C-alpha positions as YAML, in Angstrom:
chain: A
units: angstrom
residues:
- id: 1
  name: UNK
  ca: [209.57, 100.19, 213.13]
- id: 2
  name: UNK
  ca: [206.34, 99.25, 210.59]
- id: 3
  name: UNK
  ca: [204.55, 95.71, 211.08]
- id: 4
  name: UNK
  ca: [205.28, 93.70, 208.24]
- id: 5
  name: UNK
  ca: [201.96, 92.62, 206.51]
- id: 6
  name: UNK
  ca: [202.03, 88.76, 205.05]
- id: 7
  name: UNK
  ca: [199.87, 86.66, 203.52]
- id: 8
  name: UNK
  ca: [200.15, 82.94, 203.48]
- id: 9
  name: UNK
  ca: [202.86, 83.12, 200.66]
- id: 10
  name: UNK
  ca: [205.12, 85.38, 202.56]
- id: 11
  name: UNK
  ca: [205.48, 89.40, 202.86]
- id: 12
  name: UNK
  ca: [203.30, 91.34, 200.38]
- id: 13
  name: UNK
  ca: [204.67, 92.99, 197.56]
- id: 14
  name: UNK
  ca: [205.60, 96.96, 197.68]
- id: 15
  name: UNK
  ca: [202.75, 97.85, 195.40]
- id: 16
  name: UNK
  ca: [200.13, 95.65, 197.00]
- id: 17
  name: UNK
  ca: [200.93, 96.86, 200.61]
- id: 18
  name: UNK
  ca: [200.75, 100.49, 199.49]
- id: 19
  name: UNK
  ca: [197.42, 99.84, 198.08]
- id: 20
  name: UNK
  ca: [196.20, 97.98, 200.91]
- id: 21
  name: UNK
  ca: [197.30, 100.63, 203.47]
- id: 22
  name: UNK
  ca: [195.83, 103.74, 200.95]
- id: 23
  name: UNK
  ca: [192.38, 101.69, 200.93]
- id: 24
  name: UNK
  ca: [192.32, 101.76, 205.00]
- id: 25
  name: UNK
  ca: [193.60, 105.17, 205.15]
- id: 26
  name: UNK
  ca: [190.46, 105.82, 202.51]
- id: 27
  name: UNK
  ca: [188.07, 103.98, 204.70]
- id: 28
  name: UNK
  ca: [188.97, 105.64, 207.85]
- id: 29
  name: UNK
  ca: [188.53, 108.92, 206.41]
- id: 30
  name: UNK
  ca: [185.41, 108.13, 205.09]
- id: 31
  name: UNK
  ca: [183.89, 106.32, 208.30]
- id: 32
  name: UNK
  ca: [184.97, 109.59, 210.30]
- id: 33
  name: UNK
  ca: [183.79, 112.19, 207.99]
- id: 34
  name: UNK
  ca: [180.40, 110.60, 207.90]
- id: 35
  name: UNK
  ca: [180.00, 110.13, 211.39]
- id: 36
  name: UNK
  ca: [180.73, 113.71, 211.93]
- id: 37
  name: UNK
  ca: [178.22, 114.38, 209.03]
- id: 38
  name: UNK
  ca: [175.51, 112.45, 211.12]
- id: 39
  name: UNK
  ca: [176.38, 114.22, 214.31]
- id: 40
  name: UNK
  ca: [176.74, 117.71, 213.11]
- id: 41
  name: UNK
  ca: [175.04, 117.94, 209.50]
- id: 42
  name: UNK
  ca: [176.76, 118.13, 206.24]
- id: 43
  name: UNK
  ca: [176.85, 121.72, 206.15]
- id: 44
  name: UNK
  ca: [178.45, 122.32, 209.37]
- id: 45
  name: UNK
  ca: [181.46, 119.74, 208.66]
- id: 46
  name: UNK
  ca: [184.68, 121.36, 206.75]
- id: 47
  name: UNK
  ca: [187.56, 119.57, 205.18]
- id: 48
  name: UNK
  ca: [189.67, 120.75, 208.08]
- id: 49
  name: UNK
  ca: [187.18, 119.32, 210.74]
- id: 50
  name: UNK
  ca: [187.43, 115.67, 209.00]
- id: 51
  name: UNK
  ca: [191.25, 116.13, 208.79]
- id: 52
  name: UNK
  ca: [191.47, 116.99, 212.25]
- id: 53
  name: UNK
  ca: [189.30, 114.25, 213.29]
- id: 54
  name: UNK
  ca: [191.56, 111.62, 211.39]
- id: 55
  name: UNK
  ca: [194.84, 113.46, 212.63]
- id: 56
  name: UNK
  ca: [195.68, 113.94, 209.08]
- id: 57
  name: UNK
  ca: [196.64, 117.49, 207.22]
- id: 58
  name: UNK
  ca: [194.33, 119.16, 204.84]
- id: 59
  name: UNK
  ca: [197.14, 118.00, 201.73]
- id: 60
  name: UNK
  ca: [196.62, 114.30, 203.09]
- id: 61
  name: UNK
  ca: [192.83, 114.27, 202.58]
- id: 62
  name: UNK
  ca: [192.86, 115.67, 199.23]
- id: 63
  name: UNK
  ca: [195.46, 113.10, 198.40]
- id: 64
  name: UNK
  ca: [192.13, 110.37, 198.90]
- id: 65
  name: UNK
  ca: [188.97, 112.80, 198.16]
- id: 66
  name: UNK
  ca: [188.57, 115.76, 196.06]
- id: 67
  name: UNK
  ca: [186.08, 117.37, 198.44]
- id: 68
  name: UNK
  ca: [183.63, 116.49, 201.51]
- id: 69
  name: UNK
  ca: [181.06, 115.95, 198.69]
- id: 70
  name: UNK
  ca: [182.98, 113.05, 197.31]
- id: 71
  name: UNK
  ca: [183.70, 111.24, 200.82]
- id: 72
  name: UNK
  ca: [179.40, 111.60, 200.85]
- id: 73
  name: UNK
  ca: [178.84, 110.15, 197.78]
- id: 74
  name: UNK
  ca: [181.63, 107.57, 197.42]
- id: 75
  name: UNK
  ca: [182.81, 106.89, 194.17]
- id: 76
  name: UNK
  ca: [179.63, 107.05, 191.51]
- id: 77
  name: UNK
  ca: [181.84, 106.08, 188.42]
- id: 78
  name: UNK
  ca: [183.10, 102.95, 190.04]
- id: 79
  name: UNK
  ca: [179.72, 102.15, 191.05]
- id: 80
  name: UNK
  ca: [178.43, 102.92, 187.37]
- id: 81
  name: UNK
  ca: [181.37, 100.83, 186.08]
- id: 82
  name: UNK
  ca: [180.79, 98.03, 188.30]
- id: 83
  name: UNK
  ca: [176.83, 98.13, 187.16]
- id: 84
  name: UNK
  ca: [178.16, 98.52, 183.53]
- id: 85
  name: UNK
  ca: [180.23, 95.33, 183.66]
- id: 86
  name: UNK
  ca: [177.61, 93.22, 185.50]
- id: 87
  name: UNK
  ca: [175.31, 94.15, 182.72]
- id: 88
  name: UNK
  ca: [177.72, 93.30, 179.72]
- id: 89
  name: UNK
  ca: [178.27, 89.96, 181.17]
- id: 90
  name: UNK
  ca: [174.67, 89.39, 180.84]
- id: 91
  name: UNK
  ca: [174.20, 89.54, 176.80]
- id: 92
  name: UNK
  ca: [171.63, 86.89, 176.41]
- id: 93
  name: UNK
  ca: [169.76, 87.54, 179.46]
- id: 94
  name: UNK
  ca: [166.28, 89.10, 179.85]
- id: 95
  name: UNK
  ca: [166.86, 92.58, 180.08]
- id: 96
  name: UNK
  ca: [164.72, 93.15, 183.45]
- id: 97
  name: UNK
  ca: [166.41, 90.23, 184.86]
- id: 98
  name: UNK
  ca: [169.79, 91.38, 183.67]
- id: 99
  name: UNK
  ca: [169.28, 94.92, 185.50]
- id: 100
  name: UNK
  ca: [168.11, 93.36, 188.66]
- id: 101
  name: UNK
  ca: [170.71, 90.94, 189.10]
- id: 102
  name: UNK
  ca: [173.26, 93.68, 188.57]
- id: 103
  name: UNK
  ca: [171.37, 96.04, 191.22]
- id: 104
  name: UNK
  ca: [171.42, 93.19, 193.95]
- id: 105
  name: UNK
  ca: [174.98, 92.56, 193.33]
- id: 106
  name: UNK
  ca: [175.76, 96.38, 193.83]
- id: 107
  name: UNK
  ca: [173.60, 96.09, 196.95]
- id: 108
  name: UNK
  ca: [175.68, 92.69, 198.11]
- id: 109
  name: UNK
  ca: [178.69, 95.13, 197.67]
- id: 110
  name: UNK
  ca: [177.39, 97.52, 200.15]
- id: 111
  name: UNK
  ca: [176.85, 94.88, 202.79]
- id: 112
  name: UNK
  ca: [180.32, 94.85, 203.27]
- id: 113
  name: UNK
  ca: [180.29, 97.00, 205.77]
- id: 114
  name: UNK
  ca: [176.83, 97.98, 206.48]
- id: 115
  name: UNK
  ca: [177.53, 100.39, 209.29]
- id: 116
  name: UNK
  ca: [179.00, 102.95, 206.75]
- id: 117
  name: UNK
  ca: [176.20, 102.25, 204.50]
- id: 118
  name: UNK
  ca: [173.66, 102.84, 206.84]
- id: 119
  name: UNK
  ca: [175.82, 106.21, 208.10]
- id: 120
  name: UNK
  ca: [175.55, 107.39, 204.37]
- id: 121
  name: UNK
  ca: [172.05, 107.22, 203.79]
- id: 122
  name: UNK
  ca: [171.43, 108.42, 207.00]
- id: 123
  name: UNK
  ca: [173.43, 111.69, 205.91]
- id: 124
  name: UNK
  ca: [171.67, 111.64, 202.61]
- id: 125
  name: UNK
  ca: [168.37, 111.78, 204.01]
- id: 126
  name: UNK
  ca: [168.44, 114.49, 206.28]
- id: 127
  name: UNK
  ca: [170.68, 116.97, 204.35]
- id: 128
  name: UNK
  ca: [168.25, 118.64, 201.77]
- id: 129
  name: UNK
  ca: [171.20, 121.08, 200.61]
- id: 130
  name: UNK
  ca: [172.65, 118.04, 198.77]
- id: 131
  name: UNK
  ca: [169.41, 116.37, 197.44]
- id: 132
  name: UNK
  ca: [169.98, 117.92, 193.85]
- id: 133
  name: UNK
  ca: [173.57, 116.46, 193.62]
- id: 134
  name: UNK
  ca: [172.30, 113.25, 194.80]
- id: 135
  name: UNK
  ca: [169.49, 113.36, 192.27]
- id: 136
  name: UNK
  ca: [172.03, 114.41, 189.34]
- id: 137
  name: UNK
  ca: [174.42, 111.32, 190.27]
- id: 138
  name: UNK
  ca: [171.00, 109.22, 189.69]
- id: 139
  name: UNK
  ca: [170.52, 110.66, 186.50]
- id: 140
  name: UNK
  ca: [174.10, 110.15, 185.42]
- id: 141
  name: UNK
  ca: [173.54, 106.34, 186.60]
- id: 142
  name: UNK
  ca: [170.41, 106.35, 184.36]
- id: 143
  name: UNK
  ca: [171.59, 107.78, 181.13]
- id: 144
  name: UNK
  ca: [174.80, 105.07, 181.37]
- id: 145
  name: UNK
  ca: [172.30, 102.22, 182.11]
- id: 146
  name: UNK
  ca: [170.00, 103.13, 179.38]
- id: 147
  name: UNK
  ca: [171.47, 102.33, 176.34]
- id: 148
  name: UNK
  ca: [172.69, 99.08, 177.89]
- id: 149
  name: UNK
  ca: [169.26, 97.93, 178.70]
- id: 150
  name: UNK
  ca: [168.09, 99.11, 175.26]
- id: 151
  name: UNK
  ca: [170.82, 96.56, 173.49]
- id: 152
  name: UNK
  ca: [169.32, 93.94, 175.64]
- id: 153
  name: UNK
  ca: [166.01, 94.63, 174.29]
- id: 154
  name: UNK
  ca: [166.83, 95.05, 170.86]
- id: 155
  name: UNK
  ca: [165.65, 98.58, 170.49]
- id: 156
  name: UNK
  ca: [166.58, 102.22, 169.97]
- id: 157
  name: UNK
  ca: [166.46, 104.03, 173.32]
- id: 158
  name: UNK
  ca: [166.04, 107.35, 171.21]
- id: 159
  name: UNK
  ca: [162.64, 106.21, 169.76]
- id: 160
  name: UNK
  ca: [161.39, 103.71, 172.33]
- id: 161
  name: UNK
  ca: [160.51, 104.68, 176.13]
- id: 162
  name: UNK
  ca: [160.43, 101.25, 177.63]
- id: 163
  name: UNK
  ca: [164.47, 101.00, 178.26]
- id: 164
  name: UNK
  ca: [164.23, 104.25, 180.17]
- id: 165
  name: UNK
  ca: [161.20, 102.99, 182.08]
- id: 166
  name: UNK
  ca: [162.73, 99.59, 183.09]
- id: 167
  name: UNK
  ca: [166.11, 101.46, 184.53]
- id: 168
  name: UNK
  ca: [164.36, 104.23, 186.10]
- id: 169
  name: UNK
  ca: [161.65, 102.14, 187.98]
- id: 170
  name: UNK
  ca: [164.34, 99.75, 189.02]
- id: 171
  name: UNK
  ca: [166.46, 102.30, 190.38]
- id: 172
  name: UNK
  ca: [163.57, 103.84, 192.25]
- id: 173
  name: UNK
  ca: [162.61, 99.88, 193.50]
- id: 174
  name: UNK
  ca: [166.28, 99.70, 194.70]
- id: 175
  name: UNK
  ca: [166.13, 102.84, 196.58]
- id: 176
  name: UNK
  ca: [162.90, 101.87, 198.24]
- id: 177
  name: UNK
  ca: [164.87, 98.77, 199.42]
- id: 178
  name: UNK
  ca: [167.63, 100.76, 200.73]
- id: 179
  name: UNK
  ca: [165.43, 103.09, 202.76]
- id: 180
  name: UNK
  ca: [163.52, 99.92, 204.03]
- id: 181
  name: UNK
  ca: [166.53, 98.42, 205.12]
- id: 182
  name: UNK
  ca: [167.57, 101.57, 206.95]
- id: 183
  name: UNK
  ca: [163.78, 102.04, 208.57]
- id: 184
  name: UNK
  ca: [164.13, 98.93, 209.82]
- id: 185
  name: UNK
  ca: [167.67, 99.35, 211.73]
- id: 186
  name: UNK
  ca: [169.60, 97.99, 209.11]
- id: 187
  name: UNK
  ca: [169.30, 94.55, 210.66]
- id: 188
  name: UNK
  ca: [168.15, 92.54, 207.85]
- id: 189
  name: UNK
  ca: [170.54, 91.59, 204.79]
- id: 190
  name: UNK
  ca: [170.67, 94.53, 202.41]
- id: 191
  name: UNK
  ca: [170.42, 92.54, 199.34]
- id: 192
  name: UNK
  ca: [167.23, 90.82, 200.43]
- id: 193
  name: UNK
  ca: [165.35, 93.83, 200.93]
- id: 194
  name: UNK
  ca: [166.85, 95.16, 197.21]
- id: 195
  name: UNK
  ca: [165.79, 92.08, 195.83]
- id: 196
  name: UNK
  ca: [162.40, 91.90, 197.21]
- id: 197
  name: UNK
  ca: [161.52, 95.44, 196.12]
- id: 198
  name: UNK
  ca: [162.80, 94.54, 192.82]
- id: 199
  name: UNK
  ca: [160.86, 91.31, 192.37]
- id: 200
  name: UNK
  ca: [157.72, 93.56, 193.28]
- id: 201
  name: UNK
  ca: [158.30, 95.76, 190.17]
- id: 202
  name: UNK
  ca: [159.55, 93.24, 187.95]
- id: 203
  name: UNK
  ca: [155.85, 92.06, 187.07]
- id: 204
  name: UNK
  ca: [155.07, 95.47, 185.67]
- id: 205
  name: UNK
  ca: [158.32, 95.94, 184.13]
- id: 206
  name: UNK
  ca: [157.94, 92.42, 182.44]
- id: 207
  name: UNK
  ca: [154.69, 92.92, 180.99]
- id: 208
  name: UNK
  ca: [155.85, 96.36, 179.64]
- id: 209
  name: UNK
  ca: [158.90, 94.95, 177.96]
- id: 210
  name: UNK
  ca: [157.09, 91.79, 176.36]
- id: 211
  name: UNK
  ca: [154.37, 94.70, 174.85]
- id: 212
  name: UNK
  ca: [155.37, 95.67, 171.50]
- id: 213
  name: UNK
  ca: [155.76, 99.44, 171.38]
- id: 214
  name: UNK
  ca: [154.55, 101.35, 168.24]
- id: 215
  name: UNK
  ca: [158.02, 103.19, 167.93]
- id: 216
  name: UNK
  ca: [160.06, 99.89, 168.48]
- id: 217
  name: UNK
  ca: [163.12, 100.16, 166.26]
- id: 218
  name: UNK
  ca: [165.93, 97.35, 166.09]
- id: 219
  name: UNK
  ca: [169.30, 98.51, 166.50]
- id: 220
  name: UNK
  ca: [171.41, 98.46, 163.33]
- id: 221
  name: UNK
  ca: [174.75, 96.51, 163.80]
...
């Protein structure tokens, strides 16, 4: 008989219970896959290997993930949406400060399960065959964030390169923080290292944003 999950208010509603179980299974598949990738190498692990290790069918695996690549990269669209939402709720904030606050918040969310984040970073660092896919994902992030940063700056990103520079440099600083966290054994709070990296990048970015560009063009409403 299945254990009944409850809250302080009583048994969970059916849809909430199903969602909680779905998330638990997805997390179990993700952790198992990352452990296999780290142990054998990404290229050597198949979907069948992951399914067998979790004791599920191949068909069940595909209910949760579209491919083994999607396990490794997580849910980039969800990450993008979170970053976009963080930026959109700071319409009056300085562009650099708003973006950096959003990236630090993203790092805090990755701290929810630091062992999984560390596993993912190790696999990404040791799998040259997926470097191009990781780079493509980063470019996608930048293309979506740049117009929002341009809007905060009041410029047209097609004529002013500064929004693109702000996003590119900030994303690079965040990755430096992630790498340093991993190199140091994932012992320090991740968001603090990311925040430190962003702060050190911010001085140059603030000066760049403050400088009036000869191609500056205010967006029309």
